[in-house]
N, C-alpha and C positions, 0 to 999 in steps of 0.2 A: 503494499500500499506506500502510495507516496504520498508523502508530510510536507506539508506549505505551510510559510504562510501569510497573511495579507498583502499586495505589492506598498499598500502603505509603510506596513511596517518593514517590512525589507527593506524601504529606502532609506531606513533611519542611519544615520552615517554610521552609528557603534555596530552595528550588524554587516556593514562592507570589510570586505575579503572573504577570501576563498580556500583556506588554510581549512584544514583537518579539525582544526577543534574551533573554528568559526562554525562551519556545516554540521557540525554534533548539538555546540550550541543552538544553532537555530529548530534542530530536531526538536531537543529536552524543551525549548518553549513552545515549540508547534504541542505538541503530546499534554503539555499541562493548562494550555491557554483551556481548553473549555470543561477540565474539571475542577470539582468545587472544593474539591482538596485545599489545603494553605500551603505555600510554596513557600521555602524559605532558599534567599539568592546568597547565597556567598561567593566573596569575593574582595580582593584588596579596595583602596580610596583609588576610585579615578578610573575603572575597570566597564563602567554601566551598565552598575545594577540595576540604579534607579532606568534606565533604558529597556532593560529586561520586566523593568515590571513595567514600563509601558506597552510594552510589544505583550506582556500577557493579558492586562484589559482590554488592548482593543481587539485581538482577535478572538476574547471572551463572551461577546457577543452582550454583556452587560448594557443595558438603562443609559443608570447613569454614571458621572464620569469617576477617574482613580484620584481620590481623598489621599495625601500625598501627608503624611505626618515626621515633622522633622525631631525626633525623641529628641533632640541637644536641648532645643530649642525653648521647650515647653517645662516652666517652672515646674517645680515639685507639687508648690504650694495653689500650683493653679491646674495640675494636674486633671483634678476629677471635672471641673468644669469647662478644660477644652474639650475632654475628651466623651463627656453624655450630657453637656447643655447644664443651661438651670432653667429653672422659673420664673417667673416675675413677682420681687419681695423676698428671693432666696436669701438674700444679704442684701446691706446695705450697696446700692450703685444699681441693684438686678433692677433696670427699668423696665423690662420686657423678657420674654422667654429669647431663650437662646439652646438652638439644635441640638450642637455639639458634634465635633466627629464623625462621631460612629451613627449620629444620625444622618448625620451629611450622608456619610455611603452607605445609605440604604439602597437595595439594587444596584450596589456601584461597586467600588474593592477599595478596599484599606489598604493604604501602602505605608509603614514604620518602617523607617530609614531609619537603618546603626540602632534595632532593634538593643544591641547590648550594652546600649547606654541609658536603657530605663534603669529607673534606682529597685528594692525587693520591696518599698512600700506599692511604689507606680504600678508594678508586675503584679503583687498579689489584687487589686484593685482590678485589671484589666482581664483576668485570669475567670473569671465566669461570666464578663462581655461576652469573649472568644469563644467560650465553650457552649454556650446555649443563647447569643444574638440579644441576650436581653439586659437589660442595665438600668439605672434608675439617677434622671436628674437634680442635680442639685437642689434640696427644701421640695420634689415633689413627693407626693402621696402613691402613687402607682410607676410599676413596672414601665419600660417602651421596649417597644423589639425594633432590631434593625438587620436584613439581610444582607451581607456585604460577603464579597468574597475579599478572603484575609491574604497580603504580601506582606513579607516581609525582607528588611536587607541587613548584613551584617559585613563587618570585615575584620570580623574580632572571634575564633575560634568560642561556640556558645557550650563549647564540650567544654572547654577550658576555663568559661567563667563559673558554669556550675560546680568545676572541682578547686575553683578558689569560691565558694559561696557568695558571690556575685549575681547569681541567677536560681532563679527556677526550674531544677527539673522537670515539672510539670508543664510548668509553660514552655520549656522546651520542646517538649515532645508535641505539646497541641500546634506549635509553629512551621515543625516539621512533616507537614505529611509527604511533600515532592521536596528535595532540595536538586537547587539547580547552583550548578556554580560555574563564578564566570573567571574565564583566566586573568592571568596578569599577560599585558602588552608580551614580556619576553618571553613567556610560552607559545602567542604565535607571533613573532618577530619577521618572518615571511608576510607577514599581512602588511607591516610597516609600505611599504612604496605607495598600495593601493590604497591605504589611508590618509597618509601626507599629500600625496593629488588631489582624492575629495576635497580634505579638509583648504587647500590651496584653491582649488575652482570656486568654492562656497564664499570664501575671502576673496575672491576675484570680486564678488559686487562690486567693494569698494576700491580694488587694488587691481587691477588687470595685468598682473605676473603670473608667471607659472614658474616653478620648479625647475631648476638645471639638476642631471644628473647627477651632479657632485652634492646638490645638497641634500637628496633625497640617500647618495650613501652617506653621507654624516651622519642622517638623521637615524639610519638603519643602526649605525654602531654604538648607540647611548642605548643608557638602561633602564631609561625611563621609570625611574619608581616612582611617578605618577600616573602612568599607566598613558589610556588612550586620553583619558581629559586633558595632562599635559602636552603630550603629542598637538594635538589640536592647538591648545597655547599657543606655544613655539611656531608653530606652522602659521599662521593667522596674524603672529604677531613678524614673523619674517618676509612675510607676504605683503603686510603693512606697511615695513619699514625699511623695506629695501632699498637701496640710494639705486641701484640700475632698473634695466628696463625688465630683469627678472631675475628670481632670487637665486643665490648663489649661493657656495658652500659657505662662505667668509660671514654672509648676511645670516645665516642657520647657527655659525659660531658664536658670532656675535648676542646673538638672542637669547643662544644656549648658555654662556657664558655671566651676562648678566641675569639669569637664573639660578646661576648656580651660586652667587652671592647670597647662602642659601639664608634663609628669615629664619631657621632653626638656630642657628651659633648662637656664639654670644654677639651680644648687641655693641654699636658704636655709631657714629653722628656717619659714618659713610652708608652704613647699611638702614639708619632713618632716613636719610636723605632716597637712598633705592627706592623702598617702600614705598614712601611718601610719591615719589615719580610714577612708580607703578599704581598706587589707589588712582593716582589723578590721572594715568592713561586709560586706566579701565571708569573712569567717572565714579568712583569711589564704591565699587562691585567687588565685592568682599570675596564672589562666589568665583568670578571671573580671575580677581587677584590671587588665592587658591589655587586655582585651575594653572596661571599662566608659574608658579613655583612647585605644581605638581605636589602637591600638601594638600590635607584637611583644613576646613574653613576655622574646623577653633584654633590651631596651629594660626591663622593669620590674624585673629582677636586677642590669642595670648602675647602673640610677637608685639601689636599696635600699644595694649598694654602696658608691656614692657618698654617699651620706646617713648611710651608717654605720647602715642597720637591718641589723640581724641578731636571730640566736637569739633575745638579750636582750629583745628585743622581745615575743616569744612569751613568754615569763615575765612579763612585765611588765606586759602586756595579755591576756594569753591568747590562745587559740584554738592555732592549728596552726605551726608556724614557717615563715618567708618560706620558699615557692621549695617545699613541701612537694606542693601540688598537681601 
């Protein structure tokens, strides 16, 4: 039997690539898409886990949208309100009902990004809703139900988290109906030329330049700790800022060297200025900045704090406040 994904899903840039590993990933997605089972998507940062979730939802036939839950962005004190919602008058400031993320995902898909970041307390509150689809809004007297497909992603082994005591084993079993592993870019490096040229074509919307063979060769030689996300960002920057008619090897080297002014190393004035320059380049978009450096967005927030980069830089340099993205 031939297993395929819709053209709109295959067109997604993260699924560009002809390697056996990418072909197998497409097959896994197609097989899991129409199942009711929860799916745990494992893979390193920047490998495309959220795009796998989007593909699963797109191919599922569910009529409501994909609701993405950024686990690390929800304060523990606001977890119940964010997830379950509240009724009017439940607390001071509750001037109207709030549906909550579980309610929004009714007849759709609920996707927990970096699920390993949930606290034990939040895991306990979430378990019953995942098991039964039933939850109670803050201040409500009766339960509500939501028919959602559950997807979650992690770049950290849940088995290790369970052994460390930071993750509930019963929740791990509920999440892992089907497991899809997204490979690191280094594991399918033969796809780098195809991916790089695809990203360059996209970037040519604003800069009509192509990658030279030397530029592609240089990209192939890199380790890519930030995976496909980092590759995309480097290619986009190289296409945008290349001085010649096309993107040469030296253009790629220049962008890579800038990104290797490590955002995770000990900071000084040089690093601070460099980070400010990149933030300004991406209009204070912390997600794009993280992609450029090949790190998680949380690392950008942490380094900004360590280097004293805050809202005052927005007023000085213009653009949105750091972390607004």
